[in-house]
C-alpha positions in Angstrom: 7.7 -7.9 -135.1 4.7 -10.8 -134.6 4.4 -12.8 -137.4 1.1 -14.8 -138.4 1.2 -17.3 -141.1 -2.1 -19.6 -141.8 -1.6 -22.3 -144.5 -4.7 -23.9 -145.4 -6.2 -26.3 -148.3 -9.0 -23.9 -148.6 -9.9 -21.8 -151.9 -9.9 -18.4 -151.1 -10.3 -15.8 -153.8 -8.0 -13.3 -154.1 -10.4 -10.4 -153.1 -11.3 -12.3 -150.1 -7.6 -13.1 -149.2 -6.5 -9.2 -149.3 -9.5 -8.5 -147.0 -8.6 -11.3 -144.9 -4.9 -10.2 -144.6 -6.1 -6.9 -143.2 -8.2 -8.4 -140.7 -5.9 -10.7 -139.5 -3.3 -7.8 -139.1 -5.5 -5.9 -136.7 -6.4 -8.8 -135.0 -3.2 -9.7 -134.0 -2.2 -6.6 -133.1 -5.2 -6.4 -130.8 -4.7 -9.5 -129.3 -1.0 -9.2 -128.6 -1.3 -5.4 -127.7 1.6 -4.7 -130.5 1.8 -1.9 -133.3 0.0 -3.0 -136.7 3.1 -1.6 -138.3 5.1 -4.1 -137.2 2.7 -7.2 -137.5 3.5 -9.5 -140.8 0.7 -11.8 -141.8 1.2 -14.3 -144.8 -2.0 -16.7 -146.0 -1.0 -19.7 -148.2 -4.5 -21.2 -149.7 -4.9 -24.2 -151.7 -2.0 -26.1 -149.9 -1.9 -29.9 -150.5 -2.6 -30.6 -146.9 -4.2 -33.6 -145.1 -5.4 -33.4 -141.6 -6.1 -36.9 -139.7 -6.0 -38.6 -143.3 -8.6 -35.9 -144.5 -8.9 -33.7 -147.2 -11.5 -31.5 -145.5 -10.7 -28.1 -144.9 -7.8 -27.6 -142.4 -5.1 -25.0 -141.3 -1.8 -25.0 -140.1 -1.3 -21.7 -138.5 2.2 -20.1 -137.1 2.4 -17.4 -134.5 6.0 -16.2 -133.9 6.5 -13.0 -131.8 9.4 -11.5 -129.5 8.2 -12.2 -126.0 5.4 -14.3 -127.0 4.1 -15.1 -123.3 3.8 -18.8 -122.8 1.2 -18.4 -120.0 -1.2 -16.9 -122.4 -1.0 -19.3 -125.7 -4.1 -21.3 -124.4 -5.9 -18.2 -124.6 -4.4 -17.2 -127.9 -5.2 -20.6 -129.5 -8.9 -20.3 -128.4 -9.0 -16.5 -130.3 -7.5 -17.6 -133.2 -9.3 -20.7 -133.7 -12.2 -18.8 -133.2 -10.9 -16.1 -135.8 -9.9 -18.6 -138.6 -13.5 -20.2 -137.9 -15.3 -17.5 -138.1 -13.2 -15.7 -141.0 -12.5 -19.2 -143.1 -15.2 -21.6 -141.7 -12.6 -24.1 -140.8 -13.7 -26.0 -137.8 -11.6 -25.5 -134.8 -10.6 -29.0 -134.5 -8.9 -29.2 -138.0 -6.6 -26.3 -137.0 -3.1 -26.8 -135.6 -1.0 -23.8 -134.2 2.6 -23.6 -133.5 3.5 -21.0 -131.1 7.0 -19.7 -131.3 8.6 -17.0 -128.7 11.5 -15.3 -130.6 14.7 -13.9 -129.1 15.1 -10.4 -130.2 18.6 -11.0 -130.8 18.0 -13.4 -133.3 15.4 -11.7 -135.6 16.2 -9.3 -138.1 15.0 -6.0 -139.3 16.1 -2.8 -140.8 19.5 -3.8 -141.0 19.7 -4.7 -137.6 18.3 -7.2 -134.9 15.5 -6.5 -132.0 
């Protein structure tokens, strides 16, 4: 049930956003070894976002997943920053990532919890 969210002050055209959503879905599924059918991705562009007092392009990213391995978050950070830099041209040093390991009993889907 991974949820991957990117909030950025960058401008992303609608057609580019659709392609990026698909790429991000595959990227997260492969990185976490989870089925693509359970990955949810959202992208909010043109957000009012300032990082370090600057309006230069930046991103706030969230990765939430049941059983997110804490010992791999540094590795995931490197991969996520690389993906966002490659796909969105946002400098790696202007990306913050919030990792959250979710207890399956506290996350619902299809009328039940995991």
